[in-house]
N, C-alpha and C positions, 0 to 999 in steps of 0.2 A: 294730831295724828293722821292720818289720810287712809282711808282703808282702800285697798288693792287687791282683785283677784287674777291671781297666775293662771294660765295653764300651760301646762306643759306634755309632752309625747316622749316618752320614754320607748327605748330601742325595746321590742317585743320580744326577741330570743332571750334575755336575762332569765334566771332562773328565780324562785321567790325572795332568795336569800339578798340578792344582789338587787334587783327590784326596792325591797325595805332598806336598802343602804342609802338607795339613791333617793328615795323619799324621806329619809331620816338625816340625811345630808342636808337637803334645802330648809326642810322646818328648822333643823337645827341652828343653819346659818342666819335663818330670821331671828329665833331667839338670841343670837350671839350677838346682832347687832342691835338688841333691846325692841324687838318689834312683838307684837300680839297675834299668834295663832288663831283665827276665827274658828275653820274646820278644814280638814282635809278630805276630800272627795276621790276616791279613786273609781274613775270610769269604766276600767278593767281595758284589755285589749281590743280594739274595732280597726276597721277597715279604714283608710285615708281615702282622700278625696284623689290624690294623685301620688306617686311614688315620692317620697323625701328619701334622700341618701339611700336609694337600691331598696327601701322599706314600703311594702304595700298595706302594712298595718303598723298598729303604734299602741302602746299603753299609755291612756289619759290618765292624768292626774289634775285637778285644781286646789289651790291653793289658796283659800281665802284668808287674809292677813292685815293688821294694821302697822303702819311704819310711816317712816319719814321719807321724803324723795330721795336720799340718798340711799338708803335701803334698797332701793328697786335697781338703781344703776349697779351696786353690788350683786345684788341678785342676779341679774341679767348676764353679768359678766360671768358669774358663777356658771350660769347655763350655758355660755357659750362655750365656755373651755371646756365641758363635759362632754368627751364623745358619746357617752350613752343618753342624751338628749338629742333628739330629732328635729324638734321645734318648739317654740314656745312664745307667750304673747301674754301681756302684762297690762290691765286695763283698769283706771281709777276709778273707783264704785263712787266716795262719797268725801266728802272732806272735812276737817276737824270734826273726827268721831273720839268719841270716849270709849275705850275697851272695855271698861267695867259694865257700862249699858249693853254693849254688844255681847258679853259673857251671861248676864242677865235674860236678855231676849233669846239668845240660840239656845240657852237652858229651857225656858218655857217653851221654846217650840220643841224640843226634844220630847219634854213632858207631856205636851199635846198630841206629839205622834203616837206615842207610846200608850196613852190613855184610847186613843182612837183604834190601837190595832186591837187593845184586849177588850173595849167594847164589841167591836165586828168578830172577835172568836165568840164571846159568851152569846150571840145571837144565832148562833147557828145548831 
């Protein structure tokens, strides 16, 4: 499996329920295509560098996942067909990645961040 990162910009005028539905749709698609989601990072609403479909702001979502090259084509096809998506871009991060190793690595990073937070609050 290869590791990919897709960033997509969602219509900023969607309510929280619709936004959650969009994120769930594309993460569910990856799981349906037998991929593995490493992380979903919501950057939130930000100003665009230029207008896209008459919008000057957009809601950014970064999707880090593992899968086969055919999966990327299907994901991008679905992103293109969804009117709520303003723009998207997929980048291949790595080749021949083991999803289990990624799961362990991400879990260790999260634990390290939590320990760092608790240590910084204890010193205050």
